[in-house]
C-alpha positions in Angstrom: 73.2 119.8 99.8 71.9 119.3 102.8 72.8 120.2 106.8 74.0 116.9 107.5 77.5 114.3 106.4 77.2 112.4 103.6 79.8 109.7 102.6 82.0 110.8 99.5 81.5 107.6 98.4 78.2 107.6 98.2 77.2 111.0 97.1 80.3 111.3 94.6 82.2 108.1 93.2 80.1 104.4 94.1 77.8 103.6 91.1 73.8 103.4 91.4 74.2 100.0 91.7 76.3 99.1 94.6 74.5 102.3 96.4 70.9 99.8 95.8 72.8 97.0 96.9 74.0 98.3 99.9 71.2 100.0 101.0 68.8 99.9 104.2 66.1 98.5 101.7 68.4 95.8 100.2 69.5 94.6 104.2 66.3 94.3 105.7 64.5 93.3 102.6 67.0 90.7 103.1 66.3 89.9 106.6 62.8 89.2 106.0 63.2 87.0 103.0 65.9 85.2 105.2 63.1 84.6 107.8 60.5 83.7 105.0 63.2 80.8 103.9 63.5 79.7 107.7 60.1 79.4 108.0 59.5 77.4 105.1 62.4 75.3 106.2 61.0 74.4 109.4 57.5 74.3 107.9 59.3 71.1 105.3 61.1 69.9 108.4 57.4 69.1 110.6 57.4 72.2 112.6 53.5 73.7 113.0 54.1 76.5 110.3 51.3 76.9 108.2 51.2 77.8 104.5 48.6 80.9 105.2 51.1 82.2 107.3 54.4 82.0 104.9 52.2 83.5 102.2 51.5 86.6 104.6 55.1 86.9 105.5 56.1 87.1 101.6 53.3 89.3 101.3 55.4 92.1 103.4 59.1 91.6 102.4 58.9 94.6 101.1 57.2 97.2 103.2 59.0 98.1 106.3 57.6 100.4 108.2 61.0 102.3 109.3 59.1 104.4 111.7 58.2 101.4 113.8 61.2 100.1 113.8 63.2 103.1 115.5 60.5 104.1 117.6 60.8 100.1 118.6 64.7 100.2 118.7 64.5 103.2 121.1 63.0 101.0 123.4 64.5 97.6 123.1 68.0 98.9 122.2 68.5 96.1 119.8 68.0 96.3 116.0 67.0 93.0 114.9 64.5 93.0 117.7 62.9 95.9 116.4 63.1 94.4 112.7 61.2 91.0 113.9 58.3 93.9 115.6 58.0 95.7 112.5 57.7 92.5 110.7 54.8 90.9 113.5 53.2 94.2 113.2 53.2 93.3 108.9 52.2 89.8 109.0 50.4 89.4 113.0 49.2 86.0 111.6 53.4 85.2 111.7 54.3 86.8 114.5 55.1 83.9 116.6 56.8 82.1 114.3 59.1 84.4 113.2 63.1 84.0 113.8 62.1 81.2 115.6 65.1 78.7 117.2 68.0 81.7 115.8 70.3 84.4 116.9 70.4 88.1 115.2 73.4 86.5 113.7 70.7 84.6 111.1 69.7 87.7 109.1 72.6 89.8 109.9 75.4 87.8 109.0 73.9 85.6 106.4 72.5 88.8 104.8 76.4 90.1 104.5 77.2 86.9 103.2 74.4 87.3 100.2 75.2 91.0 100.1 79.0 90.5 99.6 78.4 87.5 97.9 76.8 89.8 94.6 79.1 92.9 95.4 82.4 90.6 94.2 80.0 89.8 91.4 79.3 93.1 90.1 83.2 94.0 91.2 84.7 91.0 89.0 82.4 92.6 86.0 83.6 96.1 86.2 87.0 94.8 86.5 86.2 92.8 83.4 85.1 96.1 81.6 89.0 97.6 82.6 90.6 94.3 81.5 88.2 94.9 77.6 89.6 98.7 77.7 92.9 98.0 78.0 93.2 95.1 76.0 91.8 97.0 73.1 94.5 99.9 73.9 97.3 96.9 74.0 96.3 96.0 70.6 96.3 99.3 68.7 99.2 100.2 70.3 101.4 96.6 70.6 104.2 97.8 67.7 104.7 101.7 68.9 108.2 101.9 70.2 108.6 104.2 73.6 111.4 104.6 75.7 111.0 102.3 78.7 112.0 103.0 82.2 113.4 101.4 84.9 114.1 103.0 88.0 112.1 106.0 86.3 115.6 106.3 83.8 115.5 105.7 80.3 116.3 102.4 79.6 116.1 99.8 76.6 112.5 100.7 74.2 109.5 98.7 74.7 106.3 99.3 73.3 103.5 101.6 74.2 101.3 98.2 74.3 103.0 96.1 75.6 103.7 98.1 78.9 99.5 98.0 79.2 99.8 94.0 79.6 101.3 95.0 82.6 98.8 96.6 83.7 96.4 94.1 82.3 98.5 91.1 83.8 98.1 92.7 87.4 94.2 92.7 87.3 93.7 89.7 86.0 95.3 88.6 89.1 92.6 90.3 90.5 90.2 88.7 88.8 91.8 85.6 89.7 91.8 86.1 93.7 88.1 87.8 93.5 87.1 84.1 91.8 89.0 82.4 94.5 87.1 84.5 97.0 83.8 83.8 95.2 83.9 79.9 94.9 84.9 79.8 98.7 82.4 81.8 100.5 80.2 79.8 102.7 76.8 80.8 104.1 76.3 80.6 107.7 72.9 79.0 108.2 71.0 78.9 111.5 73.2 77.7 114.0 72.0 79.0 117.5 73.8 81.8 119.8 76.8 79.8 119.9 77.1 77.4 117.3 76.1 74.8 118.5 72.1 74.1 117.3 70.9 73.1 120.3 67.5 74.9 119.7 66.8 72.9 116.9 67.6 69.9 118.5 65.2 71.2 121.2 62.9 71.7 118.0 63.1 69.0 116.2 63.2 65.9 119.1 66.5 65.6 118.7 66.5 64.3 115.0 69.9 66.1 113.6 69.3 65.5 109.8 66.0 67.9 110.2 68.7 70.5 111.4 71.1 69.8 108.7 68.1 69.4 105.7 66.5 72.7 107.2 70.0 74.3 107.0 70.6 73.1 103.1 67.0 74.2 102.1 68.2 77.6 103.6 71.6 78.2 101.6 69.9 76.7 98.4 67.5 79.5 98.5 69.9 81.8 98.3 72.6 80.3 95.8 75.1 78.9 98.5 76.3 75.8 97.5 78.7 75.6 100.7 78.2 76.3 104.5 80.6 76.5 107.5 81.3 73.0 108.5 81.5 74.6 112.3 80.8 78.1 114.1 80.0 80.2 116.5 77.3 82.6 116.4 78.8 84.4 113.5 80.4 83.3 110.3 84.8 83.4 110.7 85.5 87.1 110.1 88.5 85.4 108.4 86.5 85.7 105.5 85.9 89.7 105.6 89.9 90.0 105.8 89.5 87.7 102.8 87.2 90.1 100.7 88.9 93.1 102.0 92.3 91.6 101.1 90.4 90.9 97.1 89.5 94.4 97.2 92.7 95.9 98.1 94.4 94.3 95.2 92.2 95.9 93.0 93.2 99.2 94.2 97.1 98.2 93.7 96.6 97.2 90.2 94.9 100.8 89.6 97.2 102.7 92.0 100.1 101.3 89.8 98.4 101.6 86.4 97.0 105.4 87.3 100.8 106.5 88.8 102.1 105.3 85.4 99.9 107.7 83.5 100.4 110.2 85.4 104.6 110.2 85.2 104.0 109.4 81.1 100.7 112.7 81.3 104.1 114.7 82.9 106.1 113.6 79.9 103.4 114.3 77.7 103.2 110.5 76.3 99.8 109.8 77.4 97.0 111.9 79.0 93.6 111.0 80.3 90.4 112.1 78.5 90.1 116.0 78.9 86.5 117.7 78.0 86.6 120.6 76.2 85.0 122.7 78.6 87.1 121.2 81.2 89.2 123.5 83.9 92.2 122.4 84.7 93.2 124.9 87.6 90.9 127.9 89.0 93.8 129.6 88.2 96.6 128.7 85.9 93.8 128.2 83.0 96.3 126.4 80.8 96.8 123.4 83.0 95.9 119.6 82.0 96.1 118.3 85.1 95.4 114.5 85.4 93.1 114.4 87.7 91.0 111.1 87.6 94.3 109.2 88.0 95.0 111.5 90.5 91.5 110.1 92.5 92.3 106.9 91.4 95.7 106.9 93.6 94.1 108.7 96.6 90.9 106.1 96.9 93.2 103.4 96.1 95.0 104.5 99.5 92.3 104.9 101.3 91.4 100.5 100.2 94.1 99.6 101.1 94.7 101.2 103.8 90.7 100.1 104.7 91.5 96.2 104.0 93.6 96.4 107.7 90.7 96.4 109.4 89.6 92.7 108.2 92.5 91.5 110.2 92.6 93.0 113.0 88.7 92.6 113.1 89.4 88.8 112.2 91.9 88.3 114.8 90.2 90.2 117.6 87.0 87.9 117.9 86.6 85.8 121.4 85.8 82.5 121.7 82.4 81.6 120.1 81.6 85.8 119.4 82.1 89.1 120.6 80.4 92.4 119.3 83.2 95.0 118.9 83.3 94.1 114.9 80.5 95.3 114.5 80.4 98.6 114.1 83.9 98.4 112.8 81.7 96.3 110.3 79.4 98.4 109.4 81.9 100.6 108.3 84.5 99.1 106.3 83.1 96.5 104.2 80.3 98.7 102.7 82.8 101.6 102.3 85.4 98.9 100.8 83.2 98.0 98.0 82.1 101.2 97.2 85.9 102.8 96.9 86.4 99.5 94.9 83.8 100.6 93.1 84.9 104.1 92.4 88.2 102.6 91.2 87.0 100.9 88.5 84.8 102.8 86.8 87.6 105.7 86.8 89.9 103.5 85.7 87.2 102.4 82.9 87.0 106.0 82.1 90.5 106.6 81.7 91.2 103.5 80.2 88.5 104.0 77.3 89.9 107.6 76.3 93.4 107.5 76.7 95.6 109.4 74.5 98.4 109.0 73.0 100.4 111.8 71.8 102.6 109.9 69.0 104.9 112.8 68.3 106.0 113.2 71.7 106.6 109.4 72.1 108.7 109.2 68.7 110.9 112.4 69.6 111.7 111.0 73.2 112.9 107.3 71.5 115.3 109.8 69.3 116.5 111.5 71.6 117.1 108.2 73.0 117.7 105.6 70.8 121.5 106.7 69.7 122.5 105.8 73.3 120.3 102.3 73.4 122.4 101.7 70.0 125.6 102.4 70.7 126.2 98.4 71.2 124.8 97.9 67.8 126.2 100.4 66.5 130.1 99.1 68.0 128.9 95.4 66.4 128.4 97.0 62.9 132.1 99.3 63.3 133.9 95.8 63.9 132.1 94.0 61.1 133.8 96.8 59.0 137.3 95.7 60.2 137.4 98.4 63.3 139.1 97.2 66.3 136.2 96.8 68.8 138.3 98.2 71.9 139.1 101.4 70.2 135.5 101.8 68.9 134.6 101.0 72.6 136.4 103.7 73.7 135.0 106.4 71.0 131.6 105.3 72.0 132.6 106.0 75.5 133.9 109.3 74.7 131.2 110.7 72.5 128.0 109.4 74.9 129.3 111.1 77.6 129.8 114.8 75.9 126.7 114.1 74.5 125.2 113.4 78.1 127.2 116.2 79.2 125.5 118.7 76.7 122.2 117.4 77.1 122.5 118.5 80.8 123.5 121.7 80.2 120.7 122.5 77.7 123.0 122.4 75.0 122.9 120.9 71.4 124.4 118.1 70.8 124.1 115.1 68.0 125.8 112.1 68.9 126.0 110.5 65.3 127.3 113.1 64.0 129.7 112.8 66.4 131.3 109.2 66.1 130.9 110.4 62.1 133.7 113.0 62.6 135.7 110.3 64.4 138.0 109.1 61.5 138.8 105.6 63.3 134.7 105.1 63.9 134.3 104.1 60.2 130.5 104.5 60.0 128.5 107.5 58.5 125.7 109.2 59.7 123.4 107.5 56.7 124.5 104.1 58.3 124.1 104.6 61.5 120.7 106.0 60.8 119.8 103.0 59.3 120.8 100.8 62.2 118.8 103.2 64.3 115.6 102.7 63.4 113.4 102.3 66.4 111.6 98.8 65.6 114.8 96.9 65.6 115.1 98.1 69.3 111.7 97.0 70.7 112.4 92.5 70.8 109.5 90.5 70.8 107.0 93.0 72.1 104.7 92.6 69.8 104.4 89.0 69.4 104.3 89.1 73.5 101.6 91.5 73.5 99.2 89.6 70.2 99.8 86.0 72.6 98.9 87.5 75.7 96.1 88.7 74.1 94.8 85.8 72.6 95.5 83.5 75.5 92.7 86.1 77.2 90.4 85.8 74.7 88.2 83.3 76.2 88.2 85.3 79.4 86.8 88.3 77.2 84.4 86.9 74.8 81.2 88.4 74.8 82.3 91.5 77.0 81.8 94.4 74.8 84.0 97.6 75.0 82.6 100.3 77.6 79.6 102.1 75.4 78.5 104.0 78.4 79.7 107.7 79.7 80.5 108.1 83.1 80.3 111.3 84.1 83.5 111.8 86.4 
């Protein structure tokens, strides 16, 4: 414990990978890599920069003197200039060519784009792992009948595995959205104070091809194939909005899944993992609360709300740029990624050990199946020569009586009540043969099998989670 506030996303929920990716070291080392790349490209385009200067810059990418940066920033009140100064102190022979022709957004914006791209790739992998877990679950329980619900009221039967495919399909939609963002993420490059590249027109004596070549070289160094065609001083903040929307979509899917599990755990049909020594409540020792699913829902609400920052910031940009985006972006983007990471790690943990209480599910099915099967019972009675309208009335009257007894906590037996009706024409044993649950799940098994076959190319090469996550 410390005497300083820490973000719970960092101290409790996010992965080591994501914490490292959004660390000061990664951010500022990326700035230095961008300065090296700029100097190399400018040297290759004919500016008087030497190989020895490049080599000295490369030697000092990682050894950042944060004390020097802090002291300098107190003096100049500018973080980028403070880092340029500290880098120059470490590489004195190259101090004069660092940041040549660039504006602060060259390092701040391009570094953000690099980090966000890498974070999206990691999130995509985490999302795929969740799909692997759910696909395994769906396959195992593809034929297990369970009561379906509409409006959270008993409805026709589905299967436990078919329900899981609904969660999978949401996640696949999220993967497609991330893929779209990754395929269309663009590099800013070094475009000058208002995006006109005027400083490079001066440096390269009006040779615009050299400016384009310099930017293509820098983009290539960091694995970007596309660049923004036009820009102001910054890259368009709609990119941030698009990223946060993709992360919000993940939260929406995971919230839906976790909420479904919470509802089913209340009915004792499904349960999230619960360790041998886990405590459910400090007061009620018998409790087995769905705390991980509750945490998923809690974090997901934050993530969905956080996405609004991207839209508000993108809409509020003035002309070539304004600085009121900076403080918001420093919080909303990193925290959004850490939050999405935490949600997915929790979701993986839950789905890797999701417990199915077969007997409770079977009991619930048996309780409601007589009502669900009444149309089939009516058809069978008609086959035996009975009047359809008369049979309908018998079923209606007996069903209403059974429902009333159920609501009052009394014993009820719809099949016995129907069998006792002399005009119904079916025995209880005959009705039980019609009430086999597998007759009422439609094409659930086939739907699951066909859907998982369709997903196979996406999931090939990914194995189910084998690492225990301490949550």
